[in-house]
C-alpha positions in Angstrom: 0.0 0.0 0.0 1.7 3.2 -1.1 1.4 6.1 1.3 0.9 9.7 0.2 3.9 11.7 1.4 1.7 14.4 2.9 0.2 11.9 5.4 3.7 11.2 6.8 3.9 9.2 9.9 0.2 9.6 10.6 -0.6 7.9 7.4 1.5 5.0 8.4 -0.3 4.8 11.7 -3.7 4.8 10.0 -2.5 2.0 7.8 -1.6 -0.1 10.8 -4.9 0.5 12.6 -7.3 0.6 9.7 -8.0 -3.2 9.8 -9.2 -3.0 13.4 -10.0 0.6 14.3 -11.8 2.0 11.3 -15.3 0.8 11.4 -16.3 1.9 8.0 -13.2 0.7 6.1 -13.2 -3.0 6.6 -14.2 -3.7 3.0 -11.3 -1.7 1.5 -10.7 -3.1 -2.1 -7.3 -4.1 -3.3 -7.6 -1.6 -6.2 -9.3 1.7 -6.1 -11.7 2.6 -8.9 -13.2 6.0 -9.4 -16.9 5.6 -9.8 -19.6 7.7 -11.5 -22.7 9.1 -9.8 -23.3 11.4 -6.9 -21.7 11.0 -3.4 -23.6 11.7 -0.2 -22.1 12.5 3.2 -24.2 11.5 6.1 -21.8 12.8 8.8 -18.1 13.3 9.6 -16.3 11.8 12.6 -12.8 11.2 13.9 -11.1 8.2 12.2 -10.6 5.9 15.2 -12.9 3.3 16.6 -12.6 4.7 20.1 -13.9 8.0 18.8 -16.4 6.7 16.2 -19.4 8.0 18.0 -18.0 11.5 18.2 -19.5 13.3 15.2 -17.9 16.6 14.3 -18.8 19.7 12.4 -15.4 21.4 12.6 -11.7 20.5 12.8 -8.4 22.4 12.9 -5.8 22.6 10.2 -3.9 19.3 9.6 -6.5 17.2 11.4 -7.4 13.7 10.1 -11.2 13.2 9.7 -13.4 10.5 8.2 -16.4 11.3 6.0 -19.1 8.6 6.2 -21.7 8.2 3.5 -22.4 6.6 0.1 -20.6 6.4 -3.2 -17.6 8.3 -1.8 -15.4 6.7 -4.5 -16.9 9.1 -7.0 -15.0 12.0 -5.4 -12.1 13.0 -7.5 -11.1 16.3 -5.8 -11.9 17.9 -2.4 -11.4 21.4 -1.1 -11.8 22.8 2.4 -12.8 26.4 1.7 -10.3 27.3 -1.0 -7.6 24.9 0.0 -7.2 21.6 -1.9 -6.9 18.4 0.1 -4.7 15.5 -0.9 -6.8 12.4 -1.4 -5.2 9.1 -0.8 -7.2 6.3 -2.6 -5.9 3.8 0.0 -8.2 5.5 2.5 -11.3 5.8 0.3 -14.1 3.2 0.1 -17.7 3.4 -1.0 -18.8 4.3 2.5 -15.8 6.0 4.1 -13.2 8.6 3.1 -10.3 9.5 5.4 -8.6 12.8 4.6 -6.3 15.4 6.2 -7.5 19.0 6.5 -5.1 21.1 4.5 -2.4 22.8 6.5 -2.6 26.2 4.7 -4.9 28.8 6.1 -7.7 29.6 3.7 -7.8 32.9 2.0 -11.5 32.8 1.5 -13.7 31.2 4.2 -16.9 29.5 3.1 -17.1 27.0 5.9 -17.8 24.3 3.4 -16.2 21.2 2.0 -16.3 21.2 -1.8 -16.4 17.8 -3.5 -15.8 17.5 -7.2 -16.8 14.2 -8.8 -15.6 12.1 -11.7 -18.5 13.6 -13.7 -17.2 17.2 -12.8 -20.2 17.9 -10.6 -19.6 19.9 -7.4 -21.3 19.2 -4.1 -20.9 20.9 -0.8 -21.0 20.0 2.9 -21.1 22.5 5.8 -17.9 22.2 7.8 -15.8 24.7 9.7 -12.0 24.7 9.6 -10.6 26.3 12.8 -7.3 28.1 12.8 -5.2 28.0 16.0 -3.8 31.0 17.7 -0.4 32.2 16.4 2.7 30.2 17.4 6.1 32.0 17.9 9.0 29.5 17.7 12.1 31.7 17.2 13.6 35.0 16.2 16.3 35.6 13.7 18.3 37.5 16.3 17.2 37.9 19.9 19.4 40.9 20.4 18.6 42.7 17.1 19.4 46.5 17.2 17.1 49.3 16.2 16.9 49.7 12.5 17.7 46.0 11.7 15.3 43.8 9.8 14.1 40.9 12.0 12.2 37.8 11.2 9.9 35.8 13.6 9.4 32.2 12.7 6.3 30.2 13.7 2.9 29.4 12.3 -0.6 30.7 11.9 0.4 34.4 11.3 -2.8 35.7 9.9 -3.2 39.3 8.8 -7.0 39.7 8.4 -8.1 42.9 6.7 -10.7 43.4 9.4 -8.5 42.4 12.3 -4.9 43.2 11.4 -2.0 41.2 12.9 -0.2 43.1 15.7 3.2 42.5 17.4 3.8 43.8 20.9 7.4 44.3 22.1 8.5 43.8 25.7 8.3 47.6 26.3 4.7 47.7 25.2 5.3 49.1 21.7 2.8 47.8 19.1 4.0 47.1 15.6 1.4 47.0 12.8 3.6 47.8 9.9 5.5 44.8 8.5 7.9 44.3 5.7 6.2 40.9 5.0 3.7 38.5 6.5 3.4 34.8 5.6 1.8 32.0 7.5 5.1 31.0 9.1 7.1 34.2 9.1 6.8 37.9 10.0 9.5 40.3 8.9 9.7 43.8 10.4 12.2 46.6 11.2 13.2 46.6 14.9 12.5 50.0 16.6 14.4 51.1 19.6 13.6 48.7 22.5 15.9 48.3 25.5 13.5 46.2 27.6 13.9 42.4 28.0 11.0 40.1 27.6 8.7 38.1 25.5 7.1 39.1 22.2 3.4 38.8 21.7 1.6 38.3 18.4 -2.2 38.7 18.1 -4.4 37.8 15.2 -8.1 37.3 14.6 -7.7 33.8 16.0 -6.1 34.7 19.3 -2.7 35.7 20.7 0.4 34.1 22.2 3.8 35.1 23.5 7.2 33.8 22.8 9.0 31.4 25.2 12.3 33.2 24.4 13.1 36.7 25.6 14.2 39.6 23.4 17.4 41.1 25.0 17.7 37.9 27.0 19.5 38.1 30.4 18.5 34.6 31.8 21.0 31.8 31.8 24.0 33.8 30.5 27.2 31.8 30.8 29.5 34.0 28.5 28.8 37.4 27.2 32.5 38.2 27.3 31.7 41.6 28.8 30.0 41.5 32.2 31.8 40.4 35.3 29.6 37.7 36.9 30.8 38.4 40.4 32.1 42.0 40.1 35.7 40.7 39.4 35.8 38.2 36.6 34.6 38.0 33.0 34.2 34.3 32.0 36.1 33.5 28.9 39.1 31.4 27.9 39.9 28.8 30.5 41.9 25.9 28.9 44.9 25.2 26.7 44.2 27.7 23.9 43.5 31.4 24.5 40.9 32.2 21.8 40.6 35.8 20.6 38.1 37.9 22.6 37.5 40.9 20.3 35.3 43.8 19.6 34.9 45.7 16.3 32.4 47.4 14.1 30.5 44.2 13.7 30.0 43.7 17.5 26.6 42.8 18.7 27.3 44.3 22.1 30.8 44.7 23.2 33.1 41.7 23.0 32.7 38.3 21.3 34.9 35.2 20.9 36.1 34.3 17.5 37.0 30.9 15.9 39.3 31.2 12.9 41.2 34.3 11.9 40.5 34.3 8.1 43.8 32.7 7.3 43.6 29.5 9.2 42.5 26.7 6.8 39.8 24.2 7.7 40.4 21.1 5.6 37.6 19.4 3.8 37.4 16.7 6.5 37.5 19.2 9.3 41.1 18.4 10.3 42.3 18.9 13.9 43.2 22.5 14.6 42.4 23.3 18.2 44.8 26.3 18.1 42.5 28.2 15.8 39.0 26.6 16.1 38.5 25.6 19.7 37.0 27.6 22.6 37.6 25.9 25.9 36.1 26.7 29.3 37.4 24.0 31.7 36.2 24.7 35.2 38.5 24.6 38.3 41.7 26.2 39.4 45.3 25.3 40.3 44.4 25.3 44.0 44.2 22.2 46.1 41.3 21.7 46.5 40.1 23.3 43.3 37.8 26.2 43.5 34.5 25.5 41.7 32.3 28.1 43.2 33.9 31.5 42.4 36.3 33.2 40.1 36.9 32.6 36.4 37.0 28.8 36.8 33.6 28.6 38.4 31.7 25.5 37.4 28.9 26.4 34.9 26.3 24.5 36.9 26.9 27.0 39.7 25.8 29.8 37.4 22.7 28.2 35.8 20.3 25.6 37.3 20.6 22.6 35.0 18.2 20.4 37.0 15.5 20.6 34.3 18.1 20.3 31.4 15.8 18.1 29.3 13.6 21.2 28.8 16.4 23.7 28.2 18.4 24.8 25.2 21.9 26.2 24.5 21.7 29.4 22.6 24.2 31.8 21.2 24.5 34.6 18.6 26.8 33.9 15.6 28.2 36.1 12.9 30.0 34.6 9.8 31.0 37.2 7.2 30.2 36.5 3.6 33.9 37.0 2.9 34.9 33.9 5.0 32.1 31.3 4.8 32.1 28.0 6.6 32.0 24.8 4.5 33.8 22.0 6.4 34.0 20.6 9.9 31.3 20.3 12.6 31.1 22.6 15.5 31.2 19.9 18.2 29.7 21.4 21.4 30.3 19.4 24.6 29.3 20.0 28.2 31.6 18.1 30.6 31.5 17.0 34.2 34.4 16.9 36.7 35.0 13.3 35.5 35.6 14.4 31.9 37.8 17.6 32.3 38.9 20.2 34.9 41.7 22.8 34.7 44.1 21.0 37.0 42.7 17.6 38.0 43.2 18.5 41.7 40.7 17.2 44.3 37.4 19.0 44.8 35.7 19.6 48.1 32.6 17.5 48.6 33.2 15.4 45.4 34.5 11.9 45.7 34.4 10.7 42.1 37.0 10.7 39.4 38.5 14.2 38.7 40.0 14.5 35.2 42.7 17.1 34.4 42.9 19.2 31.2 42.5 17.0 28.1 40.9 16.8 24.7 40.0 13.1 24.9 36.3 13.8 24.2 37.3 15.1 20.8 40.3 12.9 19.9 38.6 9.7 21.2 41.4 8.6 23.7 40.3 6.3 26.5 37.0 5.7 24.8 35.9 9.2 25.7 35.0 10.1 22.1 31.7 8.4 22.7 30.5 11.1 25.1 27.4 12.8 23.9 27.7 16.2 22.3 25.8 18.4 19.8 27.1 18.9 16.3 26.2 22.2 14.6 27.0 22.2 10.8 24.6 24.4 8.9 26.8 24.4 5.8 25.7 20.8 5.0 22.4 22.1 3.7 23.8 24.2 0.8 27.5 23.3 0.9 28.5 26.7 2.3 27.2 28.9 5.0 27.5 32.5 6.2 25.1 34.7 8.1 25.0 37.5 5.5 27.2 39.9 7.6 24.7 40.0 10.4 24.2 38.3 13.7 21.8 35.3 14.0 20.5 33.4 17.0 21.4 29.7 17.2 19.3 27.3 19.3 20.3 23.8 20.2 18.1 21.8 22.6 20.2 20.0 25.4 18.3 16.8 24.4 20.3 17.0 21.1 23.6 16.2 22.8 23.4 12.6 21.7 26.3 12.2 19.1 29.8 10.8 19.5 32.9 12.5 17.9 32.2 10.8 14.6 28.6 11.9 14.4 27.0 8.6 15.4 24.4 8.2 18.0 25.6 7.4 21.5 23.8 6.5 24.7 26.5 8.1 26.9 24.8 11.4 27.2 24.5 14.1 29.9 22.1 12.8 32.5 22.3 15.2 35.5 23.2 18.8 36.4 26.7 17.5 37.3 27.5 16.9 33.6 27.3 20.6 32.9 30.3 22.0 34.6 32.6 22.8 31.6 32.0 23.6 28.0 34.1 23.1 24.8 33.2 24.3 21.3 35.5 22.9 18.7 35.0 22.9 15.0 36.5 19.6 13.8 35.7 16.4 12.1 32.1 15.1 12.7 32.0 12.4 10.0 30.9 14.6 7.0 33.3 16.0 4.5 32.9 19.5 3.0 35.2 21.8 1.1 38.3 23.5 2.3 37.6 27.0 3.7 39.0 29.8 5.9 36.0 30.5 8.1 35.6 33.3 10.6 32.9 32.4 13.3 32.1 35.1 15.8 30.1 34.0 18.9 28.5 36.0 21.7 26.0 35.6 24.5 26.4 31.9 25.2 23.5 30.9 27.4 21.2 28.1 28.6 17.5 29.0 28.9 14.2 27.1 29.3 12.3 26.0 26.2 9.0 27.2 27.6 
C-alpha cells in the first residue's frame, strides 16, 4: 500500500490501525476505482474506533477526519474552503473517506467542503476549519538592534483585513507595519527597544507570547563583557586562548572568534584546536580546586541545570560572507568533573574521578569520544554557510547532545546537572566532508535557557 507523502507518519499509523479501528473501512478493495454518480455525506467523525461516536462539524488545520456516506469513491477532488486536500485512494471506500484537512490557512472562508466528482459535478457539505492562535517559535536575532530587519518564525500568522496582525514588544510598543507577513514568518524593522521580555503576536484567531526573551538576560554563561561576580569575566579557560574581540560588527561589546581568516579548515574538518576551539574548563590550580567562584567557576553554579531536558543552549553567531564555513562540525560538549577540569586536583565534597585538562572527548582517547555532544554544521544544507554579515541566534536543545565524535548516536549522554560543569566548542571532524575553507565564526551571549 503506497502512502501519500503528505500523510507522513500519521498515514503509516492509520494504515496499521485501519484493519481493526476504522469501522467503515473493513471492505477496502485491493484496487481503487473512481466511480460515477453522486456522493452523499451522512456525517463526519474522527477516524478511530474509540472516537467513532464523536460526530464533528469542525476540525483544525492538519486534522485527520473521516467522511461517512455513500458512493464516496466518486469524489475526484476535495477542497476545504479554497484549499485543496490531498486524497489518498488507499483510504477511500464506497462508505468512508479519510482525509487530512489542508495545513494552509484559507484565503476565502466559506465554511464548506467542496467535493468534485468524476463527472465534474460539485457538491458541498457544511464544515468549519478552525485556525489555531499564532505560534512563535524563534527570532532571527534575539538581540537585534534598532533599524535592523528581524524575522519571527512560527505558524498561523494571519493578517485579516478586518483584524490586522499586531506584534507587541516587551516595552509595550505595538507594531502594525510589517515588511512581509506569511503563514510561518513575520518580517519587520526593529524599533528602539531596551526592555527584556517576550514578544506577543495577536491575530483574529487569538494571541500568544514567545518562550524566548528579546534582550535575553537569563542563563548567561558567557557574554565576554560582564563580570559575573564583580571581578571576573568568564572566557578562555583551557589550553588555547581564543581571541576575545570587539569591532564594528560587534553585537554588544566583546565576542569570541573561531578562525582568523587565514587558518585553513580542511575538507574533513582536520584537527586545529589552536584556531578553532573555545575551551572553558572549570576549576583552578588550588588544592582543592575552587569550583564556586572566580573565572573557573563550574557552569552549573551559574545556571540551574536540574531541568536540562527542557532547556536549550543558545548563542549569537556572525559569519562574514567573505569567509564562509563549508567544512567541519562545531562539536559542542558539556563536561562534568570526571571528563575535564583545569588541574585535576581534588574538589571539596566530590569523591568521584577528577580529570585534568585534556581533549579526549574530541580525539577519542580512552573511549571518551563516545561522550554525547551536539554537532552544529549548517553548511551541509547548501554546501557553504555564512550569516550575510549579520548576527543570528542559534538554538540547540540540550536533548540534542546525543552524538559521538564521529557523528554517530551514542547512549553516553548528559544525565544530570553535574554533567554541565565545563564547555568546549571545537570545529573539527564530525564524520561529514565538505570543502576547504578559511571561516571566521564570531560567537556571543552563550546561554542556557528554558524551552517554555
